[in-house]
C-alpha positions in Angstrom: -22.0 12.6 -79.7 -21.9 9.0 -80.8 -21.3 8.4 -84.5 -20.9 5.5 -86.9 -17.3 6.5 -87.2 -16.9 6.0 -83.4 -18.2 2.4 -83.8 -15.7 1.9 -86.7 -12.8 3.1 -84.6 -13.9 1.0 -81.7 -14.2 -2.2 -83.8 -10.8 -1.7 -85.5 -9.1 -1.1 -82.1 -10.9 -4.2 -80.6 -9.4 -6.3 -83.4 -5.8 -5.5 -82.5 -6.5 -5.6 -78.8 -8.0 -9.1 -79.2 -4.9 -10.3 -81.1 -2.6 -8.9 -78.4 -4.7 -10.3 -75.6 -4.6 -13.7 -77.2 -0.8 -13.5 -77.2 -0.7 -12.4 -73.6 -3.0 -15.2 -72.4 -1.1 -17.8 -74.3 1.8 -17.4 -71.9 4.9 -15.3 -71.9 7.0 -18.4 -72.0 5.6 -19.3 -75.4 6.5 -16.1 -77.2 9.6 -14.0 -76.7 9.1 -11.2 -79.2 6.2 -9.4 -80.9 6.8 -7.8 -84.3 4.2 -5.1 -84.8 3.1 -3.6 -88.1 2.6 0.2 -87.9 0.0 1.6 -90.4 -3.6 0.6 -90.0 -2.5 -1.7 -87.1 -1.6 0.7 -84.2 -4.2 3.2 -85.4 -7.6 2.7 -87.2 -8.0 2.8 -91.0 -10.7 5.5 -90.3 -7.9 8.0 -89.4 -7.6 8.8 -93.1 -3.9 8.3 -93.4 -4.2 5.3 -95.7 -6.4 7.2 -98.1 -4.2 10.3 -98.1 -1.1 8.1 -98.5 -2.6 6.5 -101.6 -3.5 9.9 -103.0 0.0 11.1 -102.6 1.5 8.1 -104.2 -0.8 8.5 -107.2 0.2 12.2 -107.4 3.9 11.2 -107.4 3.3 8.6 -110.2 1.5 11.2 -112.3 3.6 14.3 -111.8 7.1 12.9 -111.1 7.1 9.8 -113.2 4.8 11.1 -115.9 2.6 7.9 -115.9 -0.6 8.2 -117.9 -3.3 9.5 -115.5 -5.8 6.9 -116.6 -3.3 4.1 -115.7 -2.2 5.4 -112.3 -5.0 4.1 -110.0 -4.8 0.6 -111.5 -1.0 0.5 -111.5 -0.9 1.7 -107.9 -3.2 -1.0 -106.7 -1.7 -3.8 -108.8 1.9 -3.0 -107.9 1.0 -2.9 -104.2 -0.6 -6.3 -104.4 2.2 -7.9 -106.4 5.2 -6.4 -104.7 4.1 -5.4 -101.2 4.4 -1.7 -101.9 3.7 0.4 -104.9 7.2 1.9 -104.5 8.8 -1.6 -104.8 6.7 -2.3 -107.9 7.7 0.9 -109.6 11.4 0.2 -109.0 11.0 -3.4 -110.3 9.5 -1.9 -113.5 12.6 0.2 -114.0 11.3 3.6 -112.8 14.2 5.7 -111.4 13.6 8.1 -108.5 15.1 9.1 -105.2 13.8 7.0 -102.3 13.9 10.0 -99.9 12.1 12.2 -102.3 9.4 9.6 -102.7 8.9 9.2 -99.0 8.9 12.9 -98.5 6.2 13.4 -101.0 4.1 10.5 -99.8 4.4 10.9 -96.1 5.3 14.6 -95.7 1.7 15.8 -96.2 -0.2 13.2 -94.3 -2.9 14.3 -91.8 -1.0 13.3 -88.7 -3.2 15.6 -86.6 -5.9 12.9 -86.8 -3.7 10.6 -84.6 -4.1 11.1 -80.9 -2.4 9.7 -77.8 -3.9 6.2 -77.2 -3.5 5.6 -73.4 -5.5 2.3 -73.6 -3.1 0.9 -76.2 -0.1 2.3 -74.4 -1.0 0.6 -71.1 -1.7 -2.7 -72.9 1.7 -2.6 -74.6 3.5 -1.8 -71.5 1.8 -4.6 -69.6 3.1 -7.2 -72.1 6.5 -8.8 -71.0 7.7 -9.7 -74.5 10.1 -7.8 -76.6 8.2 -5.4 -78.9 9.6 -4.2 -82.2 8.0 -2.2 -85.0 8.3 -3.9 -88.4 7.1 -1.6 -91.2 7.7 -1.0 -94.9 7.5 2.8 -94.2 10.5 5.1 -93.8 11.9 5.9 -90.3 10.6 9.5 -90.3 7.0 8.3 -90.8 7.3 5.6 -88.2 8.7 8.1 -85.6 5.9 10.6 -86.4 3.2 8.0 -86.0 4.5 6.6 -82.7 5.0 10.1 -81.3 1.5 11.2 -82.2 0.1 8.0 -80.6 2.2 8.5 -77.5 3.8 5.1 -78.0 7.5 6.0 -78.7 8.8 4.4 -75.6 6.7 1.2 -75.9 9.0 -0.4 -78.4 12.5 -1.6 -78.3 13.3 -0.5 -81.9 12.1 -0.1 -85.5 12.8 -2.2 -88.5 11.8 0.0 -91.4 12.6 0.8 -95.1 16.0 2.1 -94.3 16.8 -1.0 -92.2 16.0 -3.4 -95.1 17.4 -1.1 -97.8 20.5 0.6 -96.3 22.4 3.3 -98.1 25.8 2.3 -96.7 27.9 -0.9 -96.8 29.2 -0.6 -93.3 27.1 -2.2 -90.5 25.8 0.2 -87.9 25.6 -1.1 -84.3 22.4 0.6 -83.2 21.1 -1.5 -80.3 19.0 -0.3 -77.4 20.4 1.5 -74.4 18.7 3.0 -71.4 15.3 1.7 -72.7 15.4 4.2 -75.6 13.9 3.2 -78.9 16.4 3.1 -81.7 16.5 2.4 -85.4 17.8 -1.1 -85.9 20.0 -1.3 -89.0 21.8 -4.1 -90.9 24.3 -4.6 -93.6 23.1 -5.4 -97.2 24.5 -8.9 -96.9 22.1 -11.4 -98.2 19.9 -8.8 -99.8 17.2 -10.1 -102.1 17.4 -9.6 -105.9 14.4 -7.2 -105.9 15.5 -3.6 -106.0 13.4 -2.9 -102.8 13.2 -5.4 -100.0 9.8 -5.2 -98.2 7.0 -7.2 -96.6 5.4 -9.6 -97.2 8.3 -11.2 -99.1 9.9 -14.2 -97.3 13.3 -12.4 -97.7 12.1 -9.4 -95.8 10.6 -11.5 -93.0 13.7 -13.6 -92.7 15.8 -10.4 -92.6 13.7 -9.0 -89.8 14.0 -12.2 -87.8 17.8 -12.0 -88.3 18.1 -8.3 -87.5 16.0 -8.6 -84.3 18.0 -11.7 -83.3 14.9 -13.6 -82.3 13.7 -17.2 -82.5 11.1 -17.4 -85.2 9.3 -20.2 -83.3 8.9 -17.8 -80.4 8.0 -14.7 -82.4 4.6 -13.4 -83.4 3.8 -10.9 -86.2 0.9 -8.6 -85.5 -0.5 -7.1 -88.8 -3.7 -5.5 -89.7 
């Protein structure tokens, strides 16, 4: 049965398809690498993950950080707009909490069942000759879960994620691709920005991603929602 939600899904998918098709038609020689955002880019906003994620963040702020309930929605939105993620904003304000605990609370209860294998998107990705890398502010577990649910885990060379930009360890980890398997791309904290959390859309995060992926920025395209 056709619904308005079907039209919404189709329109959202068409948007990312048009962007990708434009890249493909512009010539493989012009662009060598495509950096894909994850959430609300590879799947539609109507999936409900975005709304559930915001709800979980607000619950974490209320119950774990004891922020006044009436202030939580406003803070959540304002920190997201100012710092790129609410988590980065909370850290900048001096709130102390474990990063893994935050991600577990926020992403651990998302309705991933709403994501289905997307064969059309998969075939489009596989038809594009450029290097393709996920560049997301989310943690690696969430990124892996989303790609698995969409059936896209083998469509990307690697993932640049929260752990990549905010490593726990000082030693560099050589984690390049082998046998066409997707891997987590990691880096050393050298050159890390002053902000407690490095994330998009900061210039530092984008420069770090370009450096980590070892690509020419003049021949790289970012695909974001």
